[in-house]
N, C-alpha and C positions, 0 to 999 in steps of 0.2 A: 179729735183726730179723724181725718177723713178716711173712707174705706180703703182709697188708693194708698195712703200713708200706712195704714194698718197692716195691709198686705205686704208692703215693702219692709216694714220693721220685722215681721213675722218670717219672711224669707231670710232676712239677715241673721235672726236668732237661730234658725234651722242650720244655716250654713255653718255658723260658729260651733254649734253642738256637734255637728258631723265631723268637723276638723278635729275638734277636742277628743271625740271618741276615737278617731283613727290614730291620733298621736299616742293615745293611751294603749291601744292594741299593739302598735309598732314597738313601744317601750317594753310591753310585757314579752313580746317575742323575743326581743334581744336578750332580755334577762334570762330567758330559759334556753338559749341556743347552744351553750357549751355542753360538752360532755367529756367525761374521762379526765386525765390529768392536764388536758390542754386549756381547760377553762376552770380556773382555780375557785372562782366565786359562784359557780353554777350550783343549784340545789343538788344535782347528781353527785358532785364531788363532796359536798358539804354533808351529804347523807351517808357516805361510806365510813363505816366504823374503823377507827385505829389507822386512818390514812395518814401516813408521815407528813409533818408540817412542811418538810423540805419539798415534797412533792405537791402537796395542795397549794402552796404559795407561788408556784410558778405558773405564769400564763401559758407557757409553751416548753416542753422538754424535747430537746434535739439531740439525737444520737448520730454518731458516724461510725461505720463498720468498714474497715480497711484490711484488705487481704493481699498479700504479695503474690501469691501464686494464683493461677487462674486458667481459663481455657478448658476446664473439665466439669463434668456434671457435679462432682462433690463440692466444688467451689460454689456453682450455681445454687445448690440445694442449701449449702451453709448460709449464704447470704439471704436467701429466701426464708429461711427459718429464722434468722435474726430479724429481718424486716417485719415478718408477720407477727413475731411475739411482741416487738416494740409497738407496732401500730395497734395491736390489740389492747395495749395499755393506754393508748391515747397519745403516744409519743410520735414525733416526726423522726423518721429514720432514713439516712442517706447511706448508700453502699458504694463501694469502689473496689475493683480488682485491678491490680497492676499488671496481672498476666506474667509475672516473673521478672518485670523490669524493676530493679532496685531504685533507680532514680525516681521513678513514678511513685513507687511505694512511699518514699521518704518525703516527696514533695506533698503527697496527699496528707500525711501525718502533719506536716508543717501548716498546710492550709486548715487542717481541722484545729490546730492550735490556736489560730487566730480567727476561727470561723464561727464563733459564738455557740459552740456545742457544749452540751451539759455532761456528755460522756462520751468515750471512745472506746470502741473494740478494735483490737489489731489481731491479725492472723498471720502466722508464719514469718514473723519478724526474726531474722537469723543472723544479724551481725551487730557489732558494737555500736553502730550508728542508731539502731533501734532503741538500744538502752538510753542514749543521749536524747533521743526524740520523746521517748515516754517520760523521761525526767523532766523535760520542758513542759509537757502536758500537766504533770503533777505540780509543777512550780506555779502553773496559773490556775491551780485548783480544779482540774479537770480530771475526774477519776477514769481509770483505765483497767480493762480486763484483756489479757493477751492469750490467745490461743496457739498452741504448738510453736512457741517463740522461745528465744534463748533464756536459759535458767537464771541469768543475772537479773532478769526483770523482777523475779520474786524477792530481790533484795531491796527494791524500791518500795518504801513504806506505803501501804495502802493498794498496791497492784495485786491482782489475783491472776496467777498464771494457770491456765486450764489446758488439758490435754486429753486425748483419747488414751485409754490404758494401753499404751503402746507394747508394753511387755506382754500383756495378756494377748493382744492382737497377733504378735509374732508367734507366741506359744501356741495358740489355737491353730494357726495355719500350718506351723511346722510340725506339731504333734500329729496333725492329720497326714502330712507328707510322710513323716516317718512310719506311721502306722501302716499306710497303704502302699508304700514303696519297699517295706520290709527292711532288712538289715544292710542291704547294699544298693546304692543308686548313684547315677552320676547326674548332676543337677546344674542348672543355669541360675545365676543369682542376679535379679534385676533390683538395683539399689543405687542411690545417690547419696554423697556424703554432704555434710554441711547444715542439714536440718535437724534440730533437736530430736523430733520424732523418728527420723532415720537412724540417728545415732542410737537411740534406745532399742530400736528394733534390730539393728545390726548386732547389739550386745547379746541379745537372745539367740540370734542366728549363730554367732560364734560359739556360744555355749552348746547350741545343739550339734554342731559339727564336733565339737570336743567329746561330747557324750556318745556320739554315734559315728565312730571312725570309719564305717562302711559308707557313709553318706559323703560324697566327694564333689566339690565345686570344680567344673571344668571350663566354665565360661562365665564372664559377667558384663554387664552394661547398665548405664544409667545416666540420664540427663534430666533436668528439670526445667522446662520452658513451655512455650504455648504449643509446641508441636512434639511433645514428649511421646505421644502414642505412635505417631507416624515415624519417628526415629527409632523407637524401639521395634516397631514392626520390621523395619529395614534391617536393623542389627540382628534380630532374631532370624530373619530370612537367610542372612549371611552365615549365620551359625549352622543353620540346617544343611546348607551346602557343604559345610566343613565336616559335619558329623552325620553320617548316614544312619538309617534306623538301626536301633540297638545301642547307640553310644550316648543318647541323652534319654533319661528316663522322666525327668520332672523339671519344673521351673518354679522358683519361689519369687513372687513379685511383691515387693513391699509397698506398692502403690497401685491402685486400680488402673491409672494411666498406663503403667507398665503392662499389666495383664491384658488390658485391651489390645495393645499393640501385639503382644506375643500371641494372643489367641487368633488375630487375624492372619498372622504369619503361619501359624501351625495349620489352620483351616486352609489357606490358599495352597500350601505345600502338601496337603493331604498327610500330615504328620500328627494326627490327633492321637496317636499313641502316647505322645508326650503329654504329661498332665500338668496343669497349672494350679498353684496354691497361693492365693493372693490376700491382699489387704484392702479394705475399703469396699464400698458398694454403691450402686446408683441403678436407676431403671435400665440404662444401657448395658450395665454389668449383668443384671438379672436376666435380661433378654439373651445375651450371649450364653450364659450358663444353662439356659433352658433349651437351647438349640439342639437338635438331634446330633449325637455324637460329639458334643462340645468337649473340648479339652480342659476347660476351666471347670475343676470339680469342687473347689471349695474357696471360700473367702472369709476373713474375719473382719467384722466391721462394727461401727457405732453409727446411728442414724445422723447423717450431716445436718439435717433440718434441726434435730434435737440438740445437736452441739450448738448451732446458732442461738437457739431459744434460750438454752441455759446460760450462755454468755451474756446475753441481754438481761436475763433475770439478776444475774450477779451484779451487772452495771447499775440496774435499777435500785438494787439494794444499796450500793454505794452512794447513789445521788441522794437516796432516802436517809443517809447517814447510819445505816444498819451495819452490824458486823458482818465481815465476809473473810473466808480463808485466805491464805496466801497462795495455795495450790489446790487444784481439784481435778481428779481423773474420772472421765466418763466410763461406764461400764461397757465392756465389749461382748460380742456374741459371734458364733461360728455359723456361717450359712454354707451348707452343703448341697450338692445336687440331690442327694438322697432325701434330704429335708424338702427340698423344692419339689420333688416328684410326688410327695404325699398330698399336693394339692391337686384338685380336679381341674383347676383353672390355672392360666398363666398368671405367675406371681409378680407383683410390682412392689415398689416401696410402701405403698399404702396397705396392700393386702399381705405383705410379709408378717404383719402382726397377726395374722390368723393361723400362722404355723409356727411362729417363734413367739411364745408368750412375753409380753411386755416390750416388744420392739417398738421403737419410735415414742415411747411415753416415759416421762419421768415427772415427778412432783419435786425434784431437787430445786431448792431456793424459790419455790412458787408460794409466796406469802399469802395470807388471807386478803390483805389488802390489794394484791395484784389480781386475785380471782374476782374480787368486788369491782375493780376497775374494768376487767375484761367484760364482766356481766353488764356494766353500765354502758359499754361501747357496743354491746350485742355482738361480740366476737367470741 
């Protein structure tokens, strides 16, 4: 072989070797690219002890979270908590708020039914059509968790109906009202019928009035839509013109969207002698409560991000084939101005845990395999 031919053969052999090495590296990279439950054959998933086969065998797990009400911070936090929890497990999570539009809400459920989702969380389904829609999801083998929705859903086999402990929420707020307003008070009731949570809160309200005959309701208002706070502000402003100082002592607001509107009306009218006792909490709510001379003196709440997270954990257990309860209530807490004043810094939804032990945290339904998935995803 001539020197020229030897050199040509050597170059060809080296080129083949480089290409072969490159292909080997690419193949190795692809093998190890997956993580969490979205890559069932990856070493990360295979190394997780007791990972349910129904989770490990799926290439991707897709969840849909659909909420009927919207336009408020509580909704935003609920959806954020659900999305964060699902993604920490390696799932794909889509969220949708219908902003109170019933047609859009049911259309979203219908799309989820045929959208290739492995599980669905619905929130605030309040009509018989919701029961029919959830039954269709179940008939297609799609597990469902429903938050603050009609009680009939618990009768569908395999569905878990979750809620805040609405009785405790109402009792915390009303007990504080009765304690601070003494035996006699004229109050405004901000409430809307038609929602299961509101019905439960109203039951406690009626019991409170019956047990405290000196507490008298003189006005009420309530709408649930994308402009609830604005409409409530206008309604309360009108009440203030009708009732001069001394005729209204307090307001019981069964939803923070009501309390926000009421607080704005009282502050603008200079009627902060009227005190607000509410339900639910957000960063915006805490900011108002901490303003100087704020009329909003107490609110009972469950962390909405935690609610979203717990609903997703329950859904993950269903997808995994694990046992879940038919109903579950999340524990409530009372947040008062007095508690907020114990902090030397402004309090928000994160730092609330510094003054209320256990706020925003729970290990409910968080299985060891979920913790391992979160660790594998560095979440």
